[in-house]
N, C-alpha and C positions, 0 to 999 in steps of 0.2 A: 529283607522286606517280609513282613507278615501280611499275607493276602487272605482276607476273610470273605468267603463266598456265602451269600445269603440268597433267599429266593426272590424277594421283591425289592432288591436294591437296583442301582443303576449300573449297567454293564460297562466294561472298559470300552467296548465298541460304540456305545451310545452315550458316552460321558459328555459329549458336547451338546446333547439335547437336554432332557430332564435332569435336574440337579440332584434330587434325592427322593427317598420315600420315607415314610415314618419308621419303617424297620431299619433302614440304613442310618437314619438320624439317631435312633435309639442306641444302636451299637456304637456309633461314633461318640455319642455323648457319655455313654457308660464307660468307655475306655478313657475319655478325658477326665471323668470323675475319679476313677480308681488308679489310672496310670497317666498322670498329668505330663510326664516327660516324653510320652510317645507323640510324635508329630505325624499328622496325616500326610500321605504322599512320600514322606521320607522314611518313616519307620513302618507304616502300615497303610493299607487301603481296604475299603469294603466294596465288594463287587456283586452285583445282582446277576442271577442266571435265569430269572423268569420261570421259576418252577423247578423242582428237583429233577424231573425227567430230562431237563435240558442241560444238565451238568456236562454232558459230553461236548456241548458246543463251546465250552471254555477249556477244553483239553490242552490247547496250546498254552494258555495262561498258567494252568497248573504246572505243566512241564517246564516252562520257562522259569518260573519262580523257584522250582525245585533245583533246576540246573544252576541257578545263580546263588544257591545256598539259602534260599528263603524257606519260610514255613507256610503251608496252606492249611487254613481252618475252614471247615464247612459247618454252618449253623442253619439247619433247616427245621421245618415243622415235623414233629412226630406224627401229627394228624390223629384221626380217630378211626376205629374199625368201620364206622358207618360210611366214611368217604374213602375207603380202600387203603387206609393206613393203620396207624397204631405203632407204638414205640418199637417193639420187637421186630415187627414186619418191615418198617421203614429202615431201621438200622441194618437189617440183613440185606435189604435191597441195595442200600448205598455201599455197603461193604463189598457186595458182589460186583456192583458197577465199578467200584474202585479197582478191582482186579481186572475186569474186562477191558477197561479203558487204559489201564496201566498208568495211573496217576497216584500221587501221594497226598494224603490229607488227614488231619485229625478231625473227628466228628463230634458235634454236640447237637442234640435235638431239642427244640423248644417243646415244653416249657422248662424242664429241669433235668433232661438227659436220663430219665427213667420212667416217666409216665406218658400216657397219651395226651395230646393237646397241641397247642400251637402258640405262635407269637402273641396273639391277642389274649390268650388265656394268661400268659405271664404278665402282660400289661395290666390286666384286670386285678392282678395281685400286687401291682407296684404303684397304685394310685395313692394319693394322700387320703388316708382312711376317714378323714373328717368329711369327705365328699362321697362316702360309700352309699349314701341315700340315693344318689343318681343311678348307680348300677342296680340297686335294689328295685327302684321304680321301673327300670328297663326290664328287669326279669319279670316283674308283675305284669307289665304290658304284654310281653311275649306269651306268658302263661294264659292271659285272658284271651289273646288271639287264638291260641291253640284250643281253648275250650269251645270257641265258636266254629273252629275248623279243625277237628281232631285228626282228620286224614290228610291235612295240608293240600286240599284240592283247590281252594279258592284264594287263599292268602299266602304270601311269602314273608316269613319273619326273617329279618336281616341277620340274626345270629351275632356272634362275637365281634365281627368286624364292624357291624353297624353300632353295636353297643359301645365299643371303645371310641368310635368316631363321635358318637353322640356325647359321650363323657367329655371329650376334648372341646367340643364346640358349644356346650351349654354354659360355660363359665363366662360371665360378663367381662371379667378381667382379661380374657383372651381374645375378645372381639377385635382389639386393635392389631392382633396378629393373624387376622383371617387369611390374608394372602399367603403368609408364610406357612400357615397350617395346611392350606390347600396344596401348597407346593411340597409338602412333606416334612416341614420343620415344625415339630410338635412341642417345643418348649419343655422337653424332658428334663432339662437342668433347672427348672423352676420348682422348688420344693413345695410351693403352694398347691401344686396340682399333682406332682409325681414324687415318689420316694425312691431314689436310687440306692438307698440303704436298706430297702425291704429285705427281710430274711429270705423271701422266695427267690431273690436274685443271687443268693450265695452260690448255688451250683454253677451258674454261668460265670460268676466272678472268679471262682476257684479254677474253672477251666481256662479262662483267659490268663490267669496268673501264671500258668505253666509256661506261657510264651511272652507275656508282657511284664513279668516280675521285675526285670531290670529297669522298667520305666516308671516305677512308683515314685 
């Protein structure tokens, strides 16, 4: 079993409640796109830990999978220096935590395993580029808000999470999937809106290939 731990997925313990998140849905659909022979629950599963600092709460699941001959993959946000992260810092923190908790895993940090950023940054690079205007308009909106509130004392700009959610919900063609989208199913396998072949996804696909190569 390949067990993939992400930050905002559904945990093993809570799997009977919420079904998915957009992050979990993306990982599962990306695997289905590139490694179609891999079957969820038989060959792999995606597990949420609710933030990288909670990785120790899944210690048993890490160890159990390792003991059974499985592989653990961790895919978390690198984050930015402004929010206490950054690629080098977060990588070092997770490698140290790995030793302290005595668990085994291979690590990949969003967006590309070398730069600062997060899951939403990668998504913004995986849209169908014919809809780039939506992201451009959102950037212009945020910039205008900051001009009126340069010290961010009065208004809160939603940032990348709000930007990506707005992109997903503005399409008329997706309105019929409103309930699914709110539940975390984001139509990532629909090329009208998302490009799973985007060059920016190559580092992640190459990382996954190390473990899913036999399922092509």
